[in-house]
N, CA, C and O atoms as a GROMACS GRO file, in nm:
protein
  320
    1MET      N    1  -2.518  -0.021   3.662
    1MET     CA    2  -2.586   0.065   3.581
    1MET      C    3  -2.492   0.123   3.479
    1MET      O    4  -2.390   0.184   3.513
    2ILE      N    5  -2.526   0.104   3.349
    2ILE     CA    6  -2.465   0.168   3.226
    2ILE      C    7  -2.537   0.249   3.183
    2ILE      O    8  -2.654   0.217   3.162
    3ARG      N    9  -2.483   0.411   3.150
    3ARG     CA   10  -2.540   0.508   3.100
    3ARG      C   11  -2.448   0.528   2.995
    3ARG      O   12  -2.326   0.519   3.008
    4ALA      N   13  -2.503   0.552   2.900
    4ALA     CA   14  -2.440   0.599   2.765
    4ALA      C   15  -2.416   0.760   2.773
    4ALA      O   16  -2.496   0.849   2.798
    5ILE      N   17  -2.296   0.765   2.748
    5ILE     CA   18  -2.275   0.938   2.739
    5ILE      C   19  -2.223   0.975   2.596
    5ILE      O   20  -2.171   1.082   2.565
    6GLU      N   21  -2.248   0.865   2.512
    6GLU     CA   22  -2.234   0.866   2.344
    6GLU      C   23  -2.276   0.742   2.311
    6GLU      O   24  -2.266   0.643   2.384
    7GLN      N   25  -2.332   0.747   2.184
    7GLN     CA   26  -2.386   0.623   2.120
    7GLN      C   27  -2.308   0.540   2.137
    7GLN      O   28  -2.190   0.563   2.110
    8SER      N   29  -2.351   0.412   2.189
    8SER     CA   30  -2.267   0.306   2.173
    8SER      C   31  -2.357   0.131   2.172
    8SER      O   32  -2.440   0.090   2.253
    9TRP      N   33  -2.315   0.076   2.077
    9TRP     CA   34  -2.340  -0.070   2.068
    9TRP      C   35  -2.303  -0.131   2.196
    9TRP      O   36  -2.192  -0.110   2.243
   10VAL      N   37  -2.398  -0.212   2.262
   10VAL     CA   38  -2.367  -0.290   2.392
   10VAL      C   39  -2.462  -0.422   2.397
   10VAL      O   40  -2.582  -0.438   2.374
   11GLN      N   41  -2.357  -0.511   2.436
   11GLN     CA   42  -2.421  -0.676   2.442
   11GLN      C   43  -2.360  -0.735   2.585
   11GLN      O   44  -2.243  -0.755   2.617
   12ILE      N   45  -2.476  -0.753   2.653
   12ILE     CA   46  -2.428  -0.807   2.765
   12ILE      C   47  -2.450  -0.976   2.776
   12ILE      O   48  -2.553  -1.006   2.716
   13ARG      N   49  -2.397  -1.070   2.823
   13ARG     CA   50  -2.391  -1.198   2.799
   13ARG      C   51  -2.366  -1.249   2.961
   13ARG      O   52  -2.314  -1.188   3.055
   14ASP      N   53  -2.423  -1.381   2.952
   14ASP     CA   54  -2.413  -1.466   3.054
   14ASP      C   55  -2.399  -1.600   3.042
   14ASP      O   56  -2.495  -1.677   3.046
   15ASN      N   57  -2.254  -1.642   3.024
   15ASN     CA   58  -2.210  -1.788   2.974
   15ASN      C   59  -2.246  -1.794   2.811
   15ASN      O   60  -2.300  -1.889   2.753
   16LYS      N   61  -2.207  -1.684   2.760
   16LYS     CA   62  -2.225  -1.700   2.598
   16LYS      C   63  -2.379  -1.689   2.563
   16LYS      O   64  -2.404  -1.693   2.442
   17ARG      N   65  -2.492  -1.675   2.654
   17ARG     CA   66  -2.637  -1.656   2.635
   17ARG      C   67  -2.625  -1.496   2.629
   17ARG      O   68  -2.559  -1.429   2.708
   18THR      N   69  -2.696  -1.451   2.526
   18THR     CA   70  -2.714  -1.304   2.537
   18THR      C   71  -2.831  -1.278   2.632
   18THR      O   72  -2.932  -1.349   2.629
   19VAL      N   73  -2.812  -1.160   2.727
   19VAL     CA   74  -2.917  -1.132   2.783
   19VAL      C   75  -2.973  -0.998   2.737
   19VAL      O   76  -3.094  -0.979   2.744
   20MET      N   77  -2.897  -0.911   2.694
   20MET     CA   78  -2.929  -0.788   2.600
   20MET      C   79  -2.850  -0.764   2.492
   20MET      O   80  -2.731  -0.788   2.512
   21VAL      N   81  -2.878  -0.723   2.383
   21VAL     CA   82  -2.814  -0.649   2.290
   21VAL      C   83  -2.891  -0.507   2.246
   21VAL      O   84  -3.014  -0.497   2.244
   22GLN      N   85  -2.812  -0.414   2.217
   22GLN     CA   86  -2.877  -0.271   2.155
   22GLN      C   87  -2.796  -0.163   2.180
   22GLN      O   88  -2.717  -0.160   2.274
   23VAL      N   89  -2.810  -0.080   2.104
   23VAL     CA   90  -2.774   0.059   2.068
   23VAL      C   91  -2.820   0.128   2.170
   23VAL      O   92  -2.940   0.140   2.193
   24LEU      N   93  -2.701   0.195   2.261
   24LEU     CA   94  -2.750   0.287   2.351
   24LEU      C   95  -2.727   0.423   2.321
   24LEU      O   96  -2.611   0.454   2.296
   25ARG      N   97  -2.821   0.516   2.317
   25ARG     CA   98  -2.787   0.636   2.266
   25ARG      C   99  -2.737   0.728   2.394
   25ARG      O  100  -2.724   0.676   2.504
   26ALA      N  101  -2.712   0.853   2.376
   26ALA     CA  102  -2.654   0.955   2.463
   26ALA      C  103  -2.794   0.970   2.574
   26ALA      O  104  -2.910   0.986   2.537
   27GLY      N  105  -2.750   0.960   2.706
   27GLY     CA  106  -2.839   0.972   2.823
   27GLY      C  107  -2.933   0.847   2.845
   27GLY      O  108  -3.014   0.855   2.937
   28ASP      N  109  -2.927   0.726   2.763
   28ASP     CA  110  -3.007   0.584   2.782
   28ASP      C  111  -2.933   0.535   2.913
   28ASP      O  112  -2.817   0.572   2.930
   29VAL      N  113  -2.986   0.464   2.996
   29VAL     CA  114  -2.934   0.377   3.083
   29VAL      C  115  -3.000   0.244   3.087
   29VAL      O  116  -3.120   0.243   3.057
   30TYR      N  117  -2.951   0.148   3.114
   30TYR     CA  118  -2.965   0.013   3.145
   30TYR      C  119  -2.904  -0.027   3.281
   30TYR      O  120  -2.790   0.001   3.317
   31HIS      N  121  -2.993  -0.092   3.347
   31HIS     CA  122  -2.972  -0.152   3.485
   31HIS      C  123  -2.956  -0.279   3.461
   31HIS      O  124  -3.042  -0.360   3.426
   32VAL      N  125  -2.816  -0.301   3.484
   32VAL     CA  126  -2.745  -0.465   3.488
   32VAL      C  127  -2.834  -0.529   3.570
   32VAL      O  128  -2.887  -0.466   3.661
   33PRO      N  129  -2.862  -0.657   3.550
   33PRO     CA  130  -2.924  -0.758   3.646
   33PRO      C  131  -2.839  -0.782   3.748
   33PRO      O  132  -2.721  -0.778   3.712
   34ALA      N  133  -2.853  -0.802   3.843
   34ALA     CA  134  -2.781  -0.840   3.984
   34ALA      C  135  -2.744  -1.007   3.965
   34ALA      O  136  -2.805  -1.090   4.031
   35ARG      N  137  -2.651  -1.040   3.881
   35ARG     CA  138  -2.649  -1.201   3.851
   35ARG      C  139  -2.514  -1.198   3.830
   35ARG      O  140  -2.461  -1.095   3.790
   36PRO      N  141  -2.438  -1.319   3.855
   36PRO     CA  142  -2.310  -1.324   3.870
   36PRO      C  143  -2.282  -1.402   3.703
   36PRO      O  144  -2.366  -1.459   3.633
   37GLY      N  145  -2.126  -1.377   3.671
   37GLY     CA  146  -2.124  -1.403   3.548
   37GLY      C  147  -2.122  -1.344   3.412
   37GLY      O  148  -2.066  -1.386   3.311
   38LEU      N  149  -2.196  -1.240   3.430
   38LEU     CA  150  -2.214  -1.151   3.342
   38LEU      C  151  -2.113  -1.068   3.266
   38LEU      O  152  -2.027  -1.016   3.338
   39THR      N  153  -2.105  -1.044   3.138
   39THR     CA  154  -1.993  -0.979   3.072
   39THR      C  155  -2.050  -0.883   2.960
   39THR      O  156  -2.167  -0.898   2.926
   40LEU      N  157  -1.987  -0.805   2.914
   40LEU     CA  158  -2.008  -0.686   2.876
   40LEU      C  159  -1.922  -0.683   2.720
   40LEU      O  160  -1.801  -0.704   2.720
   41ASP      N  161  -1.987  -0.658   2.607
   41ASP     CA  162  -1.899  -0.627   2.487
   41ASP      C  163  -1.971  -0.477   2.450
   41ASP      O  164  -2.085  -0.434   2.462
   42THR      N  165  -1.867  -0.432   2.407
   42THR     CA  166  -1.919  -0.250   2.363
   42THR      C  167  -1.825  -0.223   2.220
   42THR      O  168  -1.714  -0.275   2.201
   43GLY      N  169  -1.872  -0.162   2.156
   43GLY     CA  170  -1.831  -0.088   2.030
   43GLY      C  171  -1.792   0.048   2.060
   43GLY      O  172  -1.734   0.109   1.970
   44ASN      N  173  -1.813   0.112   2.178
   44ASN     CA  174  -1.752   0.228   2.230
   44ASN      C  175  -1.742   0.260   2.380
   44ASN      O  176  -1.818   0.339   2.436
   45GLY      N  177  -1.651   0.197   2.438
   45GLY     CA  178  -1.612   0.184   2.586
   45GLY      C  179  -1.564   0.334   2.640
   45GLY      O  180  -1.550   0.346   2.761
   46ALA      N  181  -1.543   0.435   2.564
   46ALA     CA  182  -1.550   0.564   2.622
   46ALA      C  183  -1.681   0.640   2.618
   46ALA      O  184  -1.694   0.747   2.676
   47GLY      N  185  -1.782   0.581   2.546
   47GLY     CA  186  -1.908   0.641   2.549
   47GLY      C  187  -1.989   0.584   2.659
   47GLY      O  188  -2.108   0.614   2.653
   48LEU      N  189  -1.949   0.502   2.767
   48LEU     CA  190  -2.012   0.430   2.895
   48LEU      C  191  -1.971   0.487   3.008
   48LEU      O  192  -1.854   0.516   3.032
   49GLN      N  193  -2.042   0.501   3.062
   49GLN     CA  194  -1.993   0.510   3.201
   49GLN      C  195  -2.071   0.428   3.312
   49GLN      O  196  -2.192   0.451   3.322
   50ILE      N  197  -2.014   0.335   3.396
   50ILE     CA  198  -2.045   0.261   3.449
   50ILE      C  199  -2.074   0.278   3.632
   50ILE      O  200  -1.974   0.304   3.698
   51THR      N  201  -2.160   0.269   3.680
   51THR     CA  202  -2.192   0.297   3.829
   51THR      C  203  -2.227   0.162   3.889
   51THR      O  204  -2.307   0.083   3.838
   52VAL      N  205  -2.164   0.143   3.995
   52VAL     CA  206  -2.193   0.038   4.100
   52VAL      C  207  -2.203   0.090   4.231
   52VAL      O  208  -2.102   0.140   4.280
   53ASP      N  209  -2.342   0.085   4.316
   53ASP     CA  210  -2.406   0.109   4.420
   53ASP      C  211  -2.359   0.265   4.422
   53ASP      O  212  -2.306   0.290   4.531
   54GLY      N  213  -2.362   0.345   4.360
   54GLY     CA  214  -2.352   0.495   4.313
   54GLY      C  215  -2.221   0.536   4.343
   54GLY      O  216  -2.193   0.637   4.407
   55LYS      N  217  -2.124   0.437   4.286
   55LYS     CA  218  -1.969   0.487   4.259
   55LYS      C  219  -1.952   0.448   4.095
   55LYS      O  220  -1.964   0.343   4.033
   56ASP      N  221  -1.918   0.580   4.058
   56ASP     CA  222  -1.866   0.572   3.932
   56ASP      C  223  -1.729   0.486   3.918
   56ASP      O  224  -1.636   0.505   3.995
   57VAL      N  225  -1.724   0.392   3.816
   57VAL     CA  226  -1.623   0.337   3.775
   57VAL      C  227  -1.531   0.383   3.652
   57VAL      O  228  -1.577   0.431   3.548
   58PRO      N  229  -1.391   0.362   3.680
   58PRO     CA  230  -1.341   0.481   3.568
   58PRO      C  231  -1.353   0.395   3.431
   58PRO      O  232  -1.360   0.273   3.419
   59SER      N  233  -1.352   0.494   3.331
   59SER     CA  234  -1.396   0.467   3.201
   59SER      C  235  -1.345   0.361   3.143
   59SER      O  236  -1.224   0.355   3.166
   60LEU      N  237  -1.382   0.280   3.081
   60LEU     CA  238  -1.322   0.168   2.989
   60LEU      C  239  -1.236   0.237   2.893
   60LEU      O  240  -1.129   0.187   2.860
   61GLY      N  241  -1.281   0.360   2.842
   61GLY     CA  242  -1.176   0.417   2.718
   61GLY      C  243  -1.186   0.343   2.616
   61GLY      O  244  -1.251   0.240   2.606
   62GLY      N  245  -1.107   0.405   2.519
   62GLY     CA  246  -1.130   0.355   2.374
   62GLY      C  247  -1.251   0.325   2.302
   62GLY      O  248  -1.350   0.399   2.302
   63THR      N  249  -1.243   0.219   2.244
   63THR     CA  250  -1.338   0.178   2.121
   63THR      C  251  -1.419   0.041   2.156
   63THR      O  252  -1.523   0.040   2.222
   64VAL      N  253  -1.360  -0.066   2.105
   64VAL     CA  254  -1.407  -0.190   2.112
   64VAL      C  255  -1.335  -0.263   2.250
   64VAL      O  256  -1.219  -0.256   2.291
   65HIS      N  257  -1.452  -0.332   2.304
   65HIS     CA  258  -1.387  -0.414   2.426
   65HIS      C  259  -1.482  -0.547   2.414
   65HIS      O  260  -1.592  -0.551   2.357
   66HIS      N  261  -1.423  -0.641   2.471
   66HIS     CA  262  -1.506  -0.796   2.464
   66HIS      C  263  -1.470  -0.853   2.609
   66HIS      O  264  -1.363  -0.863   2.668
   67ASN      N  265  -1.579  -0.882   2.636
   67ASN     CA  266  -1.577  -0.993   2.790
   67ASN      C  267  -1.525  -0.905   2.904
   67ASN      O  268  -1.423  -0.949   2.957
   68VAL      N  269  -1.568  -0.802   2.949
   68VAL     CA  270  -1.553  -0.713   3.045
   68VAL      C  271  -1.680  -0.769   3.137
   68VAL      O  272  -1.802  -0.774   3.119
   69SER      N  273  -1.575  -0.816   3.263
   69SER     CA  274  -1.667  -0.852   3.376
   69SER      C  275  -1.752  -0.759   3.444
   69SER      O  276  -1.694  -0.666   3.501
   70LEU      N  277  -1.881  -0.764   3.451
   70LEU     CA  278  -1.995  -0.692   3.522
   70LEU      C  279  -1.994  -0.736   3.670
   70LEU      O  280  -2.086  -0.704   3.745
   71ASP      N  281  -1.871  -0.824   3.718
   71ASP     CA  282  -1.880  -0.848   3.850
   71ASP      C  283  -1.862  -0.713   3.945
   71ASP      O  284  -1.754  -0.657   3.927
   72PRO      N  285  -1.930  -0.663   4.021
   72PRO     CA  286  -1.932  -0.564   4.106
   72PRO      C  287  -1.815  -0.549   4.179
   72PRO      O  288  -1.766  -0.436   4.180
   73ASP      N  289  -1.755  -0.647   4.247
   73ASP     CA  290  -1.607  -0.634   4.325
   73ASP      C  291  -1.513  -0.618   4.246
   73ASP      O  292  -1.411  -0.569   4.295
   74ARG      N  293  -1.512  -0.649   4.114
   74ARG     CA  294  -1.407  -0.662   4.024
   74ARG      C  295  -1.404  -0.506   3.966
   74ARG      O  296  -1.297  -0.447   3.948
   75LEU      N  297  -1.527  -0.450   3.941
   75LEU     CA  298  -1.533  -0.316   3.875
   75LEU      C  299  -1.503  -0.207   3.972
   75LEU      O  300  -1.449  -0.098   3.951
   76LEU      N  301  -1.562  -0.275   4.120
   76LEU     CA  302  -1.527  -0.144   4.217
   76LEU      C  303  -1.352  -0.148   4.246
   76LEU      O  304  -1.299  -0.038   4.262
   77ALA      N  305  -1.277  -0.254   4.253
   77ALA     CA  306  -1.172  -0.268   4.276
   77ALA      C  307  -1.100  -0.183   4.214
   77ALA      O  308  -0.987  -0.167   4.263
   78HIS      N  309  -1.133  -0.105   4.098
   78HIS     CA  310  -1.068  -0.036   3.984
   78HIS      C  311  -1.083   0.097   4.044
   78HIS      O  312  -1.014   0.185   3.992
   79THR      N  313  -1.171   0.134   4.159
   79THR     CA  314  -1.207   0.300   4.210
   79THR      C  315  -1.111   0.328   4.342
   79THR      O  316  -1.082   0.440   4.383
   80GLU      N  317  -1.077   0.231   4.388
   80GLU     CA  318  -0.958   0.259   4.512
   80GLU      C  319  -0.816   0.305   4.467
   80GLU      O  320  -0.728   0.326   4.551
   0.00000   0.00000   0.00000
């Protein structure tokens, strides 16, 4: 799940095909499909909180990020 804590442009892609693109405003939530190979591009990494199975993933921080893997195992590896 991706929750916006600040306004942020977000794009989710699957092998170069766009799954979702929109501006998330503070409080908006996007439930990421349970599919392999998804990546995230964002214009405000610090404005997003990513949660996997109820566990918060450390903030991406900064501003622009490209090709952030949304693989749950990779995301959770940063919480240990």
